[in-house]
Every structure is written in C-alpha cells, then in structure tokens.
N, C-alpha and C positions, 0 to 999 in steps of 0.2 A: 180049163180056163178059157180056151177059144179054139176054134178050128185051126188046124195046121195050115199055114198059108205059104205060098211061094212068092217071094218078093223079087222084084227085078234088081237092077243095079242099086248098090247102096247109095244113100243120099250124098250129095256133094259135101265133102268135109267142111264143117262150118268153123269159121275163124272170126266171130263177131267181136266188135269193140265193146259191146255192152249186152247185158241180159235185161229183160223186163218181165216181171211177174204180173200177170193180169188175171182178172176173174173171167169166168166163162159166161159173160153177159152180153146183151145186145150191143151196148155202146162200145165195149172193147173189141168185139168181133167185127163190128162195122169199121172201126178204125184200122184194124189189121188188114181187112180185105180191100181197103182203099190205100194202103201204104205204098209209097213209091218203091219200085224194085231196088233202087240203089240204097234205100234205107233198110230194106229187109236184108240186104247183104251185110249190113253192119250191126244188126240187132238180132239177138236170139230171143224169141217170145217163149215164155213159160206160162201155160194156162193152168191155173189151180182150181180144181173143182172143190166146192164147199158144201157144208151141211145145210146152209140157210136157204138154198134154192133147189128146185126140182132137178134131180139128176138127169132126167130125160132131156130137159131143156138145155142144160149145160152141155151134155154130150152133142146135141144138135149144133150148138155154137162152135164147139171144139172141132167137130167134123167139118163144118163150113170153113173154118180157118185153116185146118190141116190141108184141105183140098186146094185152097188158094195158095198157101205157101209152097205146096208141091209143084204148082204150075211155075213157080219161080226158083225151082231147085233148092228149096229150103225145107226144113223139117220142124214140126211143132213139138216142143217139150210139153208133157202133160203129167201133172201130179194129181192123183185121185186119192191120196192118203186121208183126206178129211171127209170123204164120203161116209155116211152113217154105216158102220160095220154091221148093223142089224139087217141092212138091206143088201149091201154089196161088200165084198172084200175088195181092197184096192186093185188087186190083180184082175178080178172079174170085171171091174169097171173099165180098166184099160183094155182088157181083152174084148169087151163089147165094142169099144171105139175102134179097135183094130179090125174087128169083123165088119163093122159098118164101112170102113175105108177099103175093104177088099172088093167092094162092088162099085160100079159106076153110078152116076146120078140118073142115068137113063139107059135104055137098051143099047144105044149106039156108043156109049162111053165105056170102052174096053181098055184093058191094060193091066199091068201088075198092081198088086195092092199098094196103097199109099202108106208109107211108114210114119211112125211117130217116134219121138225120143222119150221112152218111158222113164218116169221120175219116181223115186222112192225116198223115204225118210230113214234116218239112222236108227229109228225105233221100230222099223218094220221087222216082222218075224223072219227068221231064217228061211222058213218055207216059202213065204211070199217073196223074199229077196231072190231066192233061186228061180221062182217063176218069172219075176221081172227080168232077171239076167237072161233067161232063155228068150223072153220076148225081145229084149234088146238085140240079141244075136240074130234072131229071125228077121227082124226088120232091117238089120245092118246099120242102125243108127247109134248103137251103143246105149249107155245108161247114164242118167243124171242122179246123183245122190245129194239130197237136200238135208243139211245138218242145221238144226236150230241151236244157236249159241245163247247160252244163259250163264250169267255170273255164278261162279261156284260149281258149275257142272263140268265134268271132265269129258272131253271128246274122245270117244272110243268107237271106231268104225271097223276095226280089223275083222270082227266076226261077220259083219254084213258084207264087206268087200269079198271075203273068202266065199260066202254063200252065193254071191253073184256069179262066180266062176267065169268071169270075163277078163279080158286083157285090161289092166288098169289104164292103158293108153286110150281106151274107148269110154272112160268114165269122166264125166264132168262133175266136180264137187262144188256144190253151192252152199256157202257159209251164210246162214240166214240170221240176221240180227233182229228181224221184225221191225217194230216201231223204234226209230232213232230220234229221240226227243232232243238230243244234243250230242255233239262229237266229244265225248269224254275220254280222258286218258285211260280209264279202266276198260273202255271199249277197245281201244287200240291194243292194249295188252292182251285182252281176251282173243282178239282176232289173230294177233301175231302167234300166240300159243297154239291156236287151232290150225293155222297154216303149217306150222312146224309138225304137228301131229299127222295131218293128212298127207304130207309129203313122204312120210315113212311107208305109205302103202305102195309106193312105186311112182314111175313117171306117168302122171295123169294127163288126160287130154286138156283139161283146163281147171282152174280154180276161180270161183266167182264170189265176190262179196256182195250180198244182197241186203238191202234195208230200205226203209221208207220213212219220210219225215212229215207226211201229210197227217194232220191230227184227225182223230175220229170224227170230230164235228167242228165246223167253222162257227165261231160264236160271235163274230162281229159283222157289221154291215159296212158297205163301201169297199174301198180298196186298201190293201196293205201288203207288206213285203215280209218274207220269212227266209232265213238261210236254208239251203239244202244241206242239212246235217249229214245225210248219207254220202254226199259227194265230198264234204270236208273230211269225213272219216276215211273214205277211200283214198283220198290224197295222202293222208298220213300213212296208211298201210302200203300204198304203192311206192312210197319213197324207199321202203326196205324190200318189198316184194313186187318188183316191176311187172311180173307176169300175171298178177291177180287182176281179173277183169272186174269191171264195175257192173252192179245190177241194182235196180230199184223196183218199186211197186207201182209204177205209172203215176196216175194222178189221184189215187185213192189211198185211204188208210190200209195198212197191211192186213188187219183183221176184219173179215167180213161180218156184217150184221144183218139182221132181218130188215128188209127194205120197207120203207113207208113213204108216203107222199109228203115231203116237207113243205113248210110254209115259205121257204125262200128258194131262190135259184142261185147257183154258184158256179164259178169256173176257177180251176186251179191251173196256172199257166207257168211252165218252166221257162226260165230265161238264164242267160249266163251269170247273172248275179244272185240267183236263187229262185224261190217261188214268188209269184205275184198272185194274190187272191182277189176275186171280186165276188160280192154277195149282195143280192137285192131281195127285198120282200116281195111276195106275190100278193097283189092287192086284195084278192078274194078267191075262194075256191073255184076251180074249173067246173063248169056244168057237166052233166053226164054226157058222154060221147064227144067231149071237146077235142079239138085238134084232129079231126078226121080229114082235114084238107078242104073243108067247105065251111061257109059261113064266116062270122066274125072271128078274129084271132082271140083265143082265150087268154085269161090273165097270166098264166104261166108263160105262154109264148111271148106276150108283150114284155114281161119282165126280163126274159132272156134276151130279147132283141135289144132292149135298152142297155143291158149289160154288154152285149157285143159292141154297141156303139162306143161305150166307154173304153173298152179294151183296145179297139183298133185305132183310137185316137191317141194312144199313149206311145211312148218311145220304146216300150218293151215288146210291142207287137212285131212279129217277125216278117210280116208282109203276106199278102194273099198267095204268093207263089211258093211259100216255104213248105206247105203240106196241103193235103186235101182238107184237113180240118181248118187250117188258117183261111183257105179260100171260102169255106162255108161260113166261118165267123165274119169275114169281110162282106160276103153276100148278104148275110142276115143284117149286118149293120146298115147296109144300103137299102134295106126294105125288101129284099128278096128272100128266098127260102121259105118253104112251107113246113108245117108240122113241127115247129120249134118247141111246142109244148110237150112233146114226148120226153119222158124222164131220161131217156138214153142219150138225147142230143148233146147236152153239155159235156157228158163224159166222152162221147164219141169224138167230138171236135177237139177237145183238149188232149185226149189220148193220141189222136192222129198227130197233133203238133208235137206231143212228147216223143213219139217214135222218131220224128225227124230231128228233134233236139238231141236225142241220144246218138243218132247216127252221124250227126255233123259236128259234134263237140270235139275239140282238141283235148285228148285225154293223156297227153304227155305229163308224166309225174314231175 
C-alpha cells in the first residue's frame, strides 16, 4: 500500500464544533490555506476526492491543505472512495498521499511525516478496511467512517468496524445524507435510527451528521434566500442526541459533476437565517488568455465584481474582518483585487466565509 513510515507525536486530539466536506479543488484549497487559526480549531475539514477530476491534481491540493493544517496542529480527513477503482484502490490513493507527506517541500524541510485522518465508506471491502485501519494507527490520527444514509436501507457497520481493528474511541462516524432538499420527518427518523445503530459499536470519538442543501444548479438571476435545511435537520436531531456534531458540504452541491465554464457567475453565502444566493449573467465569453492579470478586465471578472458590490451592500454581509474571503469580497467591491475572472475565485471567497460561519455559530440545541 505504501512505505512504512515513522510518525512523530500523534495529532492534537480534535474536538471541532462542525465538520465540512469539501472537494479537492483550487477554490476550496485556497480557502482552507487562508483560514484563521481560531476557525481551524473549530472546524474539521474532510476532503473528498472524486472521479470527475484528475487524481494527481486533487492529491496536490490535498497535500497542500494537509501541510497547512499541520502547521496549526490540525489534521486533514481524506476520503478517496470515489476514485476510479480501475486506476486506484482507495487505500492506494490514501497511501500515495501519505507517502507525499512523508517528505518536506524542500531539502531544508525536515521532520516526521505529516499525518492525515483516513476516511472510508461502510461499503469498503474488509481487506481495504483493514489496510485503512492500519494506516490510521500508523498516523496516530484514527479513522473516519462515512456512512451514506438512504431511505429503506439498513445501516450495518459491524463487519467494517471489526475489520478496522482499531479502538472505537479513535473512530469518527459520519452519517451522510447527501443532498437535503427539505428537513423532512422521515429524515429525522432515519438519522435517529442510524445513531442508535452506530452507538452499539462502542464509545466512538464522535458522530457527525453531514448534509448539504445547495442545489446542483442555481436557476434564477438576482438575489434570493433559501433555508439551510441541513441545519434545520441537525437541530431536530441534536434535541435528542446532543453530542451529534453538525457537518455540511460547504457552498456547493454534495454530488460533483464535470466542470464547464458557465454563462453566469454566482456566490452562495451562508448567514444566520439561511443561504443567500447571488447570480449574474456574463455579458460575453472571455477571450483566450483572459484574466492573466494584464489588460482590460474580462467579462467574467466584471460580472463577479458587480456581484460583490451587491453582496457587500446588503445586511447579510458579515464585514471585511470576518474572514479572508469576506475581505476579498469587500476589496473586489471597492475596485481592487485582480484575476477575479478565475473560476475558482467565487468558490474560494465564499468557502472562506463559510468556514468562519461554521466556526463562530452558536450550535446550542
């Protein structure tokens, strides 16, 4: 799977207020590497590698984030279960990342390997589960088990937990509802039943309820509001299970899709009352080589700058000091900031705000 490595001291035990599942892309990586240290202490990032993007590129982003988190005594959770099995087994991909993190970024960067929190699914084969369990013990970070909750499907994780051969107190169980279009009573019943089942495995390190309510596509223009159904559902669950942590998918839809250059630019902005969305059309296609930092501002960048002006003039804007992303949004609105036409910019700024939002929210049930 990977070369046997000698890790230093185990990562600082994490006790986050919330988890956030993010894609291994440029925007999300940039937001994480600019996150305030106090926010990182309250949020556990989970990077999910997918089939829609180059594995090498995703590993590079995950490595960058893992190194940054390590500098703040935090550990990155990584799930490679969605990587195309014809190219990589999940354990091989995680092992490749661990191997990369065993070396410094230059000859003068020495020290013990940087750990990750390996994450697997309940459908993982027993052989792969055993490999991931050993990896979790080697790194000292433990293991995260991500369980996809579906109506009519019974949660059965006893076999996988046994195959891991780790102390249950080093396991984080993530109950994943995926896209939450509404906080329905049947969802509440499903989660309650799942929590009862996973508790039978023993005293776990944590149980997390993960879901996301951002639709796959924003179909309107202008500004509008949407409830954060994942938070509403968690409030229902935590009334009975106070120790269940909250988790969401950041500012994007839970299911990744093949990327394409859209004809609109959008920002999804979390606030105490829910989601606020802004979406503007791009007047014309960007010319080749647009937004390289020179010449006139391309159409995409102009559209995003106008959107930033609309956002910062509203009462939902948290202020430029709230996060790195909010400062960038404010700067853009004032006519500063370059390369706003890059596709990763709206996601990077909104994700940065979202990390601060999760870290500072009062989550008392």
